[in-house]
KOLSELO-412802 format. One line per field, with one value per residue (C-alpha): residue number from 1; residue in one letter; y, z, x. Coordinates in steps of 0.02 Angstrom, whole numbers, always signed. Example, Ala and Ser with C-alpha at 12.3 -4.5 7.8 and 13.67 -1.06 7.14 Angstrom:
resi [1_2];
resn [a_s];
y [-225_-53];
z [+390_+357];
x [+615_+684];
This chain:
resi [1_2_3_4_5_6_7_8_9_10_11_12_13_14_15_16_17_18_19_20_21_22_23_24_25_26_27_28_29_30_31_32_33_34_35_36_37_38_39_40_41_42_43_44_45_46_47_48_49_50_51_52_53_54_55_56_57_58_59_60_61_62_63_64_65_66_67_68_69_70_71_72_73_74_75_76_77_78_79_80_81_82_83_84_85_86_87_88_89_90_91_92_93_94_95_96_97_98_99_100_101_102_103_104_105_106_107_108_109_110_111_112_113_114_115_116_117_118_119_120_121_122_123_124_125_126_127_128_129_130_131_132_133_134_135_136_137_138_139_140_141_142_143_144_145_146_147_148_149_150_151_152_153_154_155_156_157_158_159_160_161_162_163_164_165_166_167_168_169_170_171_172_173_174_175_176_177_178_179_180_181_182_183_184_185_186_187_188_189_190_191_192_193_194_195_196_197_198_199_200_201_202_203_204_205_206_207_208_209_210_211_212_213_214_215_216_217_218_219_220_221_222_223_224_225_226_227_228_229_230_231_232_233_234_235_236_237_238_239_240_241_242_243_244_245_246_247_248_249_250_251_252_253_254_255_256_257_258_259_260_261_262_263_264_265_266_267_268_269_270_271_272_273_274_275_276_277_278_279_280_281_282_283_284_285_286_287_288_289_290_291_292_293_294_295_296_297_298_299_300_301_302_303_304_305_306_307_308_309_310_311_312_313_314_315_316_317_318_319_320_321_322_323_324_325_326_327_328_329_330_331_332_333_334_335_336_337_338_339_340_341_342_343_344_345_346_347_348_349_350_351_352_353_354_355_356_357_358_359_360_361_362_363_364_365_366_367_368_369_370_371_372_373_374_375_376_377_378_379_380_381_382_383_384_385_386_387_388_389_390_391_392_393_394_395_396_397_398_399_400_401_402_403_404_405_406_407_408_409_410_411_412_413_414_415_416_417_418_419_420_421_422_423_424_425_426_427_428_429_430_431_432_433_434_435_436_437_438_439_440_441_442_443_444_445_446_447_448_449_450_451_452_453_454_455_456_457_458_459_460_461_462_463_464_465_466_467_468_469_470_471_472_473_474_475_476_477_478_479_480_481_482_483_484_485_486_487_488_489_490_491_492_493_494_495_496_497_498_499_500_501_502_503_504_505_506_507_508_509_510_511_512_513_514_515_516_517_518_519_520_521_522_523_524_525_526_527_528_529_530_531_532_533_534_535_536_537_538_539_540_541_542_543_544_545_546_547_548_549_550_551_552_553_554_555_556_557_558_559_560_561_562_563_564_565_566_567_568_569_570_571_572_573_574_575_576_577_578_579_580_581_582_583_584_585_586_587_588_589_590_591_592_593_594_595_596_597_598_599_600_601_602_603_604_605_606_607_608_609_610_611_612_613_614_615_616_617_618_619_620_621_622_623_624_625_626_627_628_629_630_631_632_633_634_635_636_637_638_639_640];
resn [m_y_a_l_d_r_d_h_e_i_r_s_v_g_g_l_l_t_g_e_r_l_v_t_i_y_g_p_p_g_i_g_k_s_w_l_a_r_r_v_a_d_d_e_l_r_a_g_r_r_v_h_w_i_s_a_a_g_p_p_p_g_r_r_p_t_a_a_t_l_l_r_g_l_d_l_r_d_a_l_v_v_v_d_d_c_e_h_l_g_p_h_a_r_s_e_t_a_g_l_l_h_e_f_p_g_i_s_l_l_v_t_a_r_r_r_l_h_l_a_g_e_a_a_v_l_l_g_p_l_n_g_p_e_a_l_r_v_f_a_a_a_a_a_d_a_g_h_p_l_p_v_p_e_v_d_g_g_t_e_p_t_a_d_r_a_r_v_a_e_l_c_e_r_l_d_a_i_p_g_a_v_r_h_a_a_a_r_l_g_s_e_s_l_q_t_v_l_e_d_p_l_g_d_s_a_g_s_g_p_l_a_d_a_e_q_a_y_l_d_c_d_p_q_e_r_l_l_w_e_r_l_s_l_f_r_g_r_f_d_l_a_a_v_r_a_v_c_a_s_g_a_l_p_v_v_d_v_p_a_v_l_d_r_l_a_p_h_l_l_l_a_d_p_d_g_r_y_r_m_p_v_a_a_r_r_t_g_a_a_r_l_d_e_r_g_d_r_w_a_v_v_l_h_h_r_r_h_f_a_g_v_a_a_e_a_a_v_q_w_r_l_g_r_h_r_a_a_r_e_l_a_l_a_v_l_p_d_l_d_a_a_m_d_p_g_t_a_p_l_s_p_a_a_e_a_d_a_a_s_d_i_a_v_s_l_w_f_l_w_a_t_g_e_g_d_g_r_r_i_v_e_r_s_l_g_a_t_l_g_p_r_p_a_r_a_l_w_l_l_a_y_l_m_v_c_k_g_e_v_e_a_m_q_p_v_l_a_e_a_w_p_l_a_v_r_d_g_d_s_t_c_l_g_q_l_a_q_i_r_g_v_a_h_l_w_t_g_q_p_a_e_a_a_a_e_f_t_e_a_l_e_l_l_p_e_n_p_a_f_g_p_g_k_g_m_t_v_a_l_l_a_l_a_l_v_q_a_d_p_e_a_a_m_d_v_l_t_r_s_a_e_w_t_l_s_a_p_d_a_q_a_n_a_w_t_r_v_v_l_a_h_i_s_r_w_e_g_d_p_h_r_a_r_r_y_a_v_q_a_v_r_l_m_l_d_l_c_d_r_q_a_a_d_v_a_a_q_l_l_a_d_i_e_l_g_l_g_n_h_r_e_a_a_r_l_l_g_a_l_a_g_p_r_p_a_a_t_e_d_g_a_a_p_d_r_v_a_v_r_r_t_r_q_w_e_k_l_r_s_i_l_g_e_e_q_l_q_q_e_a_s_r_g_a_a_e_g_l_r_t_v_i_g_q_e_q_s_n_g];
y [+5625_+5542_+5606_+5636_+5774_+5750_+5930_+5910_+5852_+5990_+6123_+6044_+6041_+6216_+6282_+6204_+6285_+6458_+6435_+6294_+6282_+6092_+5990_+5804_+5703_+5521_+5351_+5182_+5165_+5217_+5309_+5472_+5575_+5646_+5686_+5782_+5876_+5928_+5993_+6094_+6161_+6210_+6308_+6396_+6440_+6513_+6617_+6692_+6593_+6525_+6334_+6225_+6036_+5906_+5728_+5554_+5583_+5601_+5514_+5368_+5410_+5393_+5526_+5640_+5816_+5858_+5949_+6102_+6105_+6103_+6253_+6366_+6511_+6505_+6644_+6568_+6719_+6652_+6496_+6326_+6183_+6014_+5863_+5722_+5544_+5597_+5421_+5455_+5568_+5410_+5362_+5544_+5609_+5669_+5766_+5836_+5900_+5981_+6061_+6140_+6225_+6291_+6349_+6429_+6517_+6595_+6432_+6315_+6129_+6011_+5833_+5670_+5513_+5342_+5392_+5558_+5637_+5677_+5843_+5990_+6094_+5961_+5957_+5785_+5729_+5541_+5500_+5359_+5262_+5329_+5309_+5200_+5332_+5410_+5241_+5211_+5379_+5349_+5180_+5248_+5392_+5279_+5151_+5290_+5344_+5163_+5172_+5069_+5187_+5109_+5232_+5220_+5364_+5302_+5360_+5535_+5477_+5454_+5289_+5106_+5011_+4914_+4745_+4826_+4950_+4809_+4717_+4875_+4912_+4736_+4759_+4927_+4851_+4707_+4835_+4927_+5082_+5133_+5254_+5186_+5007_+5056_+5152_+5010_+4885_+5002_+5029_+4842_+4850_+4901_+4721_+4618_+4593_+4661_+4483_+4440_+4594_+4550_+4374_+4442_+4625_+4652_+4565_+4556_+4723_+4680_+4842_+4957_+4951_+4903_+4749_+4841_+4983_+4861_+4771_+4933_+4984_+4813_+4837_+5007_+4927_+4876_+4690_+4690_+4788_+4661_+4517_+4596_+4637_+4454_+4389_+4516_+4448_+4300_+4408_+4400_+4541_+4678_+4656_+4749_+4757_+4610_+4498_+4557_+4514_+4341_+4296_+4385_+4387_+4255_+4235_+4393_+4489_+4473_+4524_+4678_+4747_+4722_+4886_+4996_+4903_+4910_+5097_+5121_+5008_+5049_+5227_+5183_+5007_+4978_+5057_+5111_+5106_+5226_+5089_+5066_+4908_+4889_+4814_+4762_+4811_+4665_+4709_+4722_+4557_+4466_+4538_+4490_+4315_+4283_+4342_+4237_+4083_+4126_+4139_+3970_+4033_+4012_+3858_+3922_+4083_+3986_+3887_+4047_+4120_+3967_+3958_+4141_+4136_+3972_+4069_+4210_+4083_+4004_+4175_+4217_+4052_+4094_+4266_+4184_+4060_+4204_+4287_+4423_+4384_+4548_+4549_+4369_+4409_+4569_+4482_+4345_+4454_+4578_+4442_+4327_+4319_+4262_+4138_+4067_+4051_+3967_+3841_+3795_+3628_+3664_+3785_+3647_+3628_+3439_+3388_+3445_+3291_+3340_+3502_+3449_+3413_+3581_+3670_+3577_+3627_+3812_+3793_+3709_+3848_+3973_+3875_+4025_+4131_+4007_+3976_+4156_+4152_+4246_+4178_+4012_+3888_+3744_+3761_+3775_+3621_+3519_+3571_+3512_+3351_+3317_+3329_+3207_+3035_+2898_+2924_+3101_+3205_+3185_+3368_+3426_+3307_+3381_+3555_+3501_+3417_+3570_+3689_+3572_+3555_+3744_+3752_+3614_+3485_+3345_+3198_+3252_+3272_+3094_+3008_+3139_+3111_+2923_+2940_+3058_+2964_+2807_+2914_+3021_+2862_+2794_+2957_+2961_+3137_+3166_+3349_+3297_+3162_+3290_+3410_+3271_+3224_+3406_+3405_+3251_+3345_+3496_+3379_+3309_+3486_+3520_+3367_+3402_+3268_+3363_+3210_+3131_+3300_+3314_+3143_+3193_+3359_+3268_+3151_+3301_+3382_+3223_+3218_+3401_+3475_+3634_+3742_+3652_+3695_+3712_+3719_+3785_+3782_+3691_+3841_+3827_+3642_+3682_+3814_+3689_+3557_+3681_+3729_+3547_+3530_+3695_+3655_+3496_+3532_+3715_+3674_+3548_+3677_+3804_+3674_+3641_+3827_+3849_+3704_+3763_+3952_+3965_+3907_+4016_+4188_+4217_+4148_+4252_+4146_+4270_+4132_+4031_+4191_+4233_+4060_+4054_+4211_+4126_+3986_+4112_+4199_+4033_+4001_+4177_+4151_+3986_+4076_+4203_+4352_+4403_+4571_+4486_+4363_+4509_+4583_+4418_+4396_+4573_+4540_+4377_+4459_+4598_+4477_+4373_+4526_+4577_+4405_+4433_+4273_+4329_+4157_+4140_+4321_+4282_+4133_+4241_+4381_+4260_+4212_+4398_+4416_+4275_+4366_+4528_+4435_+4368_+4544_+4610_+4715_+4666_+4810_+4779_+4595_+4638_+4754_+4617_+4493_+4622_+4650_+4467_+4390_+4344_+4195_+4027_+3867_+3743_+3608_+3596_+3471_+3424_+3320_+3461_+3445_+3539_+3718_+3737_+3920_+3957_+3859_+3962_+4123_+4076_+4046_+4213_+4302_+4221_+4267_+4447_+4457_+4405_+4538_+4687_+4657_+4644_+4830_+4871_+4710_+4753_+4933_+4882_+4743_+4864_+4985_+4846_+4794_+4974_+5003_+4838_+4716_+4810_+4970_+4877_+4790_+4959_+5013_+4852_+4887_+5065_+5000_+4866];
z [+3633_+3792_+3967_+3996_+4070_+4036_+4094_+4125_+3947_+3873_+3970_+3925_+3737_+3742_+3833_+3707_+3563_+3634_+3602_+3476_+3293_+3292_+3430_+3404_+3511_+3490_+3564_+3530_+3427_+3520_+3657_+3628_+3520_+3405_+3551_+3638_+3479_+3461_+3640_+3614_+3448_+3530_+3662_+3526_+3432_+3589_+3610_+3436_+3339_+3164_+3160_+3005_+3012_+2897_+2932_+2856_+2794_+2606_+2452_+2468_+2479_+2293_+2246_+2398_+2373_+2474_+2639_+2563_+2422_+2549_+2640_+2493_+2477_+2660_+2785_+2885_+2986_+3161_+3118_+3202_+3077_+3149_+3051_+3127_+3103_+3015_+2946_+2821_+2726_+2671_+2669_+2647_+2799_+2884_+2736_+2696_+2873_+2865_+2699_+2781_+2912_+2775_+2652_+2781_+2909_+3001_+3057_+3204_+3177_+3298_+3236_+3299_+3254_+3317_+3313_+3339_+3181_+3244_+3154_+3212_+3341_+3371_+3545_+3577_+3702_+3731_+3780_+3903_+3959_+4070_+4257_+4332_+4362_+4190_+4105_+4197_+4144_+3963_+3965_+4044_+3919_+3769_+3833_+3848_+3669_+3618_+3701_+3851_+3999_+4132_+4278_+4384_+4505_+4631_+4510_+4572_+4752_+4883_+4842_+4866_+4721_+4613_+4531_+4359_+4412_+4470_+4305_+4204_+4306_+4269_+4084_+4076_+4162_+4038_+3898_+3979_+4002_+3821_+3775_+3600_+3660_+3807_+3693_+3566_+3703_+3773_+3601_+3587_+3730_+3604_+3540_+3672_+3859_+3978_+4021_+3837_+3815_+3972_+3907_+3742_+3767_+3590_+3500_+3310_+3259_+3077_+2976_+3128_+3312_+3415_+3314_+3148_+3219_+3284_+3117_+3023_+3147_+3121_+2932_+2954_+3045_+2966_+2962_+3125_+3216_+3156_+3217_+3388_+3399_+3365_+3496_+3626_+3611_+3716_+3872_+3985_+4102_+4121_+4051_+4040_+3916_+3996_+3975_+3795_+3754_+3832_+3753_+3585_+3519_+3388_+3201_+3104_+3269_+3349_+3529_+3483_+3382_+3514_+3613_+3457_+3386_+3555_+3565_+3396_+3430_+3611_+3597_+3468_+3529_+3714_+3877_+3986_+4176_+4287_+4336_+4155_+4121_+3974_+3944_+3779_+3752_+3725_+3543_+3499_+3588_+3492_+3327_+3365_+3421_+3259_+3155_+3259_+3221_+3036_+3038_+3126_+3262_+3414_+3492_+3481_+3568_+3698_+3745_+3762_+3870_+3982_+4001_+4050_+4180_+4253_+4285_+4368_+4482_+4526_+4568_+4677_+4770_+4799_+4867_+4987_+5051_+5081_+5192_+5066_+5079_+5018_+4866_+4827_+4834_+4734_+4600_+4578_+4595_+4464_+4331_+4405_+4247_+4146_+4279_+4270_+4081_+4100_+4219_+4097_+4014_+3888_+3797_+3766_+3585_+3583_+3715_+3889_+3965_+3888_+3989_+4145_+4247_+4200_+4249_+4416_+4451_+4430_+4545_+4679_+4668_+4712_+4861_+4976_+4867_+4865_+5053_+5091_+4975_+4828_+4659_+4640_+4676_+4709_+4539_+4455_+4535_+4509_+4326_+4301_+4398_+4293_+4133_+4195_+4114_+4226_+4407_+4465_+4532_+4720_+4745_+4655_+4764_+4917_+4862_+4842_+5013_+5091_+5023_+5083_+5260_+5272_+5251_+5379_+5249_+5346_+5291_+5108_+5107_+5165_+4993_+4918_+5058_+5036_+4849_+4873_+5007_+4907_+4754_+4858_+4930_+4752_+4699_+4852_+4883_+5068_+5055_+4994_+5128_+5261_+5197_+5192_+5372_+5421_+5339_+5441_+5596_+5551_+5521_+5696_+5766_+5675_+5757_+5932_+5939_+5993_+6041_+5870_+5790_+5887_+5825_+5644_+5662_+5739_+5589_+5472_+5554_+5524_+5340_+5288_+5227_+5302_+5168_+5080_+4896_+4922_+5064_+5241_+5309_+5459_+5570_+5536_+5580_+5743_+5784_+5746_+5855_+5998_+5968_+5981_+6146_+6229_+6298_+6388_+6422_+6405_+6469_+6329_+6204_+6269_+6261_+6078_+6038_+6135_+6048_+5877_+5893_+5729_+5636_+5726_+5799_+5724_+5551_+5404_+5398_+5452_+5450_+5579_+5675_+5688_+5748_+5871_+5951_+5965_+6063_+6171_+6209_+6271_+6376_+6449_+6504_+6585_+6675_+6742_+6638_+6533_+6485_+6404_+6324_+6251_+6175_+6092_+6025_+5954_+5868_+5796_+5724_+5645_+5564_+5495_+5424_+5344_+5262_+5204_+5294_+5360_+5419_+5530_+5589_+5646_+5748_+5835_+5860_+5948_+6066_+6098_+6133_+6261_+6344_+6351_+6427_+6562_+6597_+6610_+6453_+6387_+6265_+6186_+6167_+6084_+5961_+5917_+5881_+5779_+5672_+5624_+5474_+5497_+5606_+5523_+5555_+5680_+5547_+5360_+5252_+5142_+5264_+5350_+5529_+5662_+5653_+5824_+5789_+5756_+5911_+6020_+5943_+5983_+6165_+6173_+6102_+6230_+6374_+6316_+6291_+6471_+6532_+6418_+6364_+6184_+6146_+6204_+6129_+5958_+5974_+6012_+5882_+5749_+5793_+5772_+5605_+5543_+5599_+5537_+5624_+5591_+5670_+5820_+5843_+5841_+5984_+6075_+6062_+6128_+6271_+6310];
x [-4073_-4015_-3985_-3801_-3698_-3512_-3494_-3307_-3274_-3384_-3290_-3123_-3158_-3235_-3083_-2964_-3059_-3021_-2836_-2816_-2867_-2881_-2963_-2993_-3115_-3066_-3104_-3186_-3347_-3505_-3412_-3511_-3392_-3527_-3642_-3504_-3462_-3646_-3651_-3493_-3557_-3723_-3627_-3526_-3686_-3763_-3606_-3637_-3507_-3539_-3541_-3532_-3553_-3473_-3533_-3540_-3718_-3730_-3660_-3539_-3352_-3319_-3447_-3437_-3366_-3212_-3231_-3148_-3276_-3417_-3344_-3302_-3423_-3476_-3446_-3304_-3248_-3209_-3308_-3306_-3308_-3356_-3294_-3395_-3332_-3173_-3149_-3290_-3170_-3079_-2895_-2841_-2935_-2776_-2710_-2883_-2901_-2730_-2782_-2935_-2827_-2711_-2845_-2960_-2850_-2999_-3078_-3060_-3087_-3174_-3148_-3222_-3126_-3080_-2896_-2811_-2740_-2564_-2559_-2454_-2547_-2679_-2759_-2835_-2966_-2983_-3162_-3195_-3350_-3489_-3498_-3635_-3771_-3740_-3760_-3924_-3992_-3941_-4027_-4187_-4199_-4167_-4294_-4423_-4386_-4420_-4591_-4541_-4518_-4410_-4398_-4243_-4275_-4148_-4012_-4049_-4055_-4187_-4274_-4240_-4160_-4282_-4263_-4264_-4132_-4018_-4039_-4010_-3853_-3789_-3828_-3738_-3586_-3582_-3587_-3440_-3551_-3519_-3660_-3692_-3703_-3814_-3934_-3938_-3985_-4119_-4196_-4227_-4352_-4484_-4486_-4392_-4401_-4271_-4220_-4193_-4084_-3987_-3953_-3886_-3836_-3774_-3916_-3916_-3842_-3810_-3805_-3802_-3762_-3608_-3560_-3572_-3468_-3337_-3330_-3300_-3165_-3082_-3082_-2999_-2851_-2686_-2638_-2539_-2675_-2805_-2696_-2674_-2860_-2903_-2784_-2836_-3013_-2958_-2939_-3093_-3043_-2913_-2738_-2573_-2430_-2338_-2490_-2514_-2334_-2350_-2516_-2518_-2339_-2299_-2282_-2324_-2334_-2161_-2140_-2035_-2181_-2315_-2293_-2303_-2453_-2541_-2507_-2589_-2737_-2779_-2850_-2983_-3022_-2987_-3043_-2898_-2905_-2806_-2682_-2627_-2727_-2844_-3016_-3090_-3273_-3389_-3430_-3246_-3213_-3348_-3287_-3107_-3156_-3250_-3103_-2982_-3086_-3086_-2897_-2883_-2765_-2877_-2798_-2620_-2670_-2773_-2618_-2515_-2654_-2662_-2473_-2462_-2600_-2538_-2379_-2477_-2563_-2395_-2321_-2471_-2445_-2262_-2310_-2432_-2302_-2181_-2310_-2353_-2537_-2608_-2493_-2543_-2728_-2712_-2610_-2740_-2895_-2831_-2843_-2975_-3085_-2935_-2881_-3057_-3040_-2870_-2949_-3087_-3047_-3184_-3067_-2938_-2878_-2895_-3019_-3071_-2987_-2820_-2814_-2910_-2753_-2675_-2836_-2837_-2656_-2700_-2851_-2745_-2615_-2752_-2822_-2798_-2911_-3055_-3038_-3088_-3239_-3163_-3216_-3302_-3164_-3281_-3366_-3197_-3120_-3278_-3277_-3098_-3127_-3280_-3176_-3044_-3033_-2967_-2909_-2937_-2790_-2767_-2725_-2882_-2984_-2896_-2950_-3130_-3129_-3046_-3178_-3315_-3247_-3227_-3416_-3446_-3501_-3418_-3525_-3534_-3344_-3304_-3317_-3201_-3076_-3087_-3051_-2905_-2806_-2757_-2717_-2598_-2519_-2497_-2413_-2301_-2367_-2330_-2384_-2556_-2567_-2524_-2656_-2786_-2744_-2768_-2940_-2988_-2935_-3043_-3189_-3169_-3167_-3331_-3410_-3344_-3207_-3050_-2947_-2971_-2935_-2771_-2715_-2748_-2656_-2508_-2501_-2515_-2363_-2262_-2310_-2301_-2135_-2065_-2146_-2289_-2313_-2501_-2626_-2605_-2428_-2359_-2392_-2578_-2573_-2484_-2616_-2756_-2673_-2663_-2845_-2895_-2801_-2844_-3016_-2964_-2780_-2727_-2552_-2527_-2588_-2463_-2325_-2365_-2357_-2195_-2108_-2165_-2148_-2051_-2207_-2335_-2310_-2137_-2177_-2238_-2396_-2531_-2662_-2565_-2527_-2712_-2768_-2623_-2693_-2863_-2778_-2684_-2848_-2920_-2764_-2770_-2950_-2901_-2758_-2883_-2829_-2982_-2906_-2756_-2877_-2974_-2814_-2770_-2947_-2949_-2782_-2849_-3003_-2902_-2779_-2921_-3007_-2842_-2838_-3019_-3067_-3235_-3289_-3135_-3155_-3332_-3270_-3139_-3266_-3384_-3243_-3218_-3405_-3390_-3247_-3347_-3493_-3377_-3315_-3492_-3476_-3647_-3673_-3502_-3545_-3711_-3624_-3501_-3639_-3732_-3576_-3569_-3656_-3839_-3886_-3861_-3959_-3892_-3890_-3911_-4003_-3855_-3756_-3665_-3608_-3705_-3649_-3568_-3530_-3714_-3766_-3647_-3709_-3889_-3842_-3752_-3905_-4019_-3906_-3892_-4080_-4108_-3985_-4018_-4195_-4254_-4256_-4081_-4011_-4082_-4022_-3842_-3843_-3907_-3769_-3640_-3715_-3709_-3530_-3458_-3343_-3181_-3249_-3319_-3151_-3064_-3177_-3136_-2950_-2970_-3075_-2947];
């Protein structure tokens, strides 16, 4: 037994049985079909109905009596007959089930199967995975049955999460919250540690368990279904029909056949999400991958996979350049696990070096994603650079330097910059040279050298094309140039913005738009209009939050806190600082530049402490932390 409710499904199946003679519960192996059938049968028994059970237990198929033979002689008036694991009836399961309905007109049939039967009058219920709390309860109950109680009381609310609970939640997620797989993993705790199970969730399930179930399901498939199963095993995350066509269609599985084969395979193999995308359970993926290797088709499918997701990355980059930033992010994030796989040179058919440049190109296309902290762009680009033989690609080196300077690692970035510049000169890549010049300018801003930064940004503007294929656009460079000028010469900064308005406020580049508003806030303060400065700063923070660039949003929010301090709005300033990320050190030990943002925040905290006192400061900061920056900014706008 394991703790699970599924009340909705129980009521749904019970309700169908009141009006239908044939109800089929179907879905992937281990999804809980038999358990649900038992619960429904128990309810029918309690209601006074006769229930007869036909299951896979007993002689092997060749010597097993037919289902009809088992039922003859029984009192079947208004009876419910449960045929559990219908596949055990053999290749004639469908016709045998139809024969039961014909021979015994007084019965209702409740069938569990991997596939629906497609018989006349059949009502079918597709069973999906558990939700998070259900999966945790199933694991805890199965672990207790194995003699290894693992209490997770916070599932029912009221207590703080535990370390074990977090690891179990991760394990359940990796097992796709499929009840059978979760119970199998929990049962192993009798002989293995939780960490061992987490490292290998499926374990050795030869003879029984998720892998054995998946292998049997594979053997029950027709040749085209097996071929598609194998090729689908290459997907790391969610996928749709278009991706399946692009990656899996070839040879004995032509593109015109893919939709029909997928329709047959999906209900008993894949997990479907509400948006129409599919996921392959980990046991099915491992089974398919092993069979794909046996067939010898892996490398051809890998190349199809890489080509398709390189195209997805390129499309996301185009969307970003057109100003459709949310669409670009959503497109890339929806398939991030597969983009990561496509950027792994280690999956190359010949050698990692042969695919390193292609992997780097995909990573560079997605620069905007890595810049806001999504994914692990630095690990990805370092991985592809590490696999390169000979001179490393200048654009990949630019991306590495860009991600380093965004974190303030100015000194550590210098060797990367020095390696990239001559390679970009050799390639005649003016776009890359312009982006490298911009990085040098940002580095000077980090180290408090605005004049040197302005010179680098000016050079970047001369080198960059109107619409760069990668990296920040010209509007962002203009905004950075104005930012470098604004402290010493606000009029010059305003002149830069005025002369380049088509690249800043009027352009579709929201990143440039946001930083331009930061500059306008500085200029408005200099002109003696703090209320206008506040409006610009609020707009900047909101745009940066919309771009999911939290680091930039924190910088703009600190400027807003300064403005509030100047206006005497001390409680508002404290809430803003509380809504930011935790205090960071003024310097790091890995060669990073002094963190000027953290230094300014420390000064703001000290000033507010002297005005409000420790108690009120902490109270307002805690309120800001609880509400979050976007909510606090909304209050700022209403106050402004």
